[in-house]
N, C-alpha and C positions, 0 to 999 in steps of 0.2 A: 772741381771737375768742370770740364767744358761739355755742354750738352748740344746734341744735334738738333733737338727740338725742345721747346719749352712751352708748356701749357699753363696759362694763367686763368684762374677761375675767380671771378669777382665774388667776394663774400661780404661786401660792404653792407652795413645795416644803418638805417635811419630811424628817426623818431616816427612812430605811426602817424599817418595822416599827412605826411609830407610827400615828397617824391618817392616813386617806387624804389625798391632796393633788392638787389640780387640775393643778398644774405637772407632776407625774409622769404625769398622764393627758392629755397633749397640749395643755395650756394655751397654751404658746408657739406651737404650730402653729395653734391656733384664732385667736389674735390676728393672726398673720401672714395667715391666710386672710381674716379680716374686713377688714383693711387693704387687701389686694390687691383684693378684690371692691368695696369702697367706692370705691377709686380708679378702678377700671375702669368702674364704673357712672355716675360723674359725676352724682350725685343733685342735684335742685334745692333740697335743704335742706342745712344744715351738720350733718354727722355726724362724730363722732370715735370711733374704737375705740382703747382702750388697755388695757394690762395693769393689774391691781390686786392687792393683797394678799388675804389670806383673807377670804371672805365668811361664814365660820363655818357653812356648810352642806356641809361636805366630803363627807359620806356620799352626797350627791346630785350630786356633781360629775362632770365638769367644769362649773363654774358660770359663767354669763354674766348680767349684769343690765343692763337698758336704762333709762336715765333721760332725761327726767323722769318716765317712766311707772312706775318702780319695779316692773318686771316681772322676776322672777327665773326663769332657765331652768336646768334641771339635766340632767345626762347628755348635754350637748351634744357632738355629733360634728362632724367637719369637714364631712360631708355635710349638716348642718343649717344651716350658715352662709347658704347661698343662700336657704333658706326664711325664716330670720329676717329677712334684709335685705328680701326681696321682700314678705313679709307684714307684719311689724312696722314696719320702718323706712319703707318706701314707702307702705304702705296703712293704717298704724295699727291693724292687727289682730294681736293677739298669737298666738303659736303655742301653742295650748292643750295639745297633747300633751307639750310640753317644760316647761310652767310648773310652778314649785314654789310652792305656796300656803302652806306652813308648814314649820317645821323638823322 
């Protein structure tokens, strides 16, 4: 299937005491919430949310990126999922307060 939007959620996990990791900061819970809400909303476009490996912006995590828009979101919390779906996915308006513009 070809998707109109693709949501990647970092779920990378590292050894404790090294660099921060999104997987340790509720990455798995984020992907589960994205999938649940996308399924519940029955959007008129094809959207897939899936886990991914490291996006190399660990210090700003948990990280989410939306393609094909190439918008990176940092510090994403479970409570932000609804806003990302409603604003970015449904209305094509990025959530500026969560955007990461540079490393």
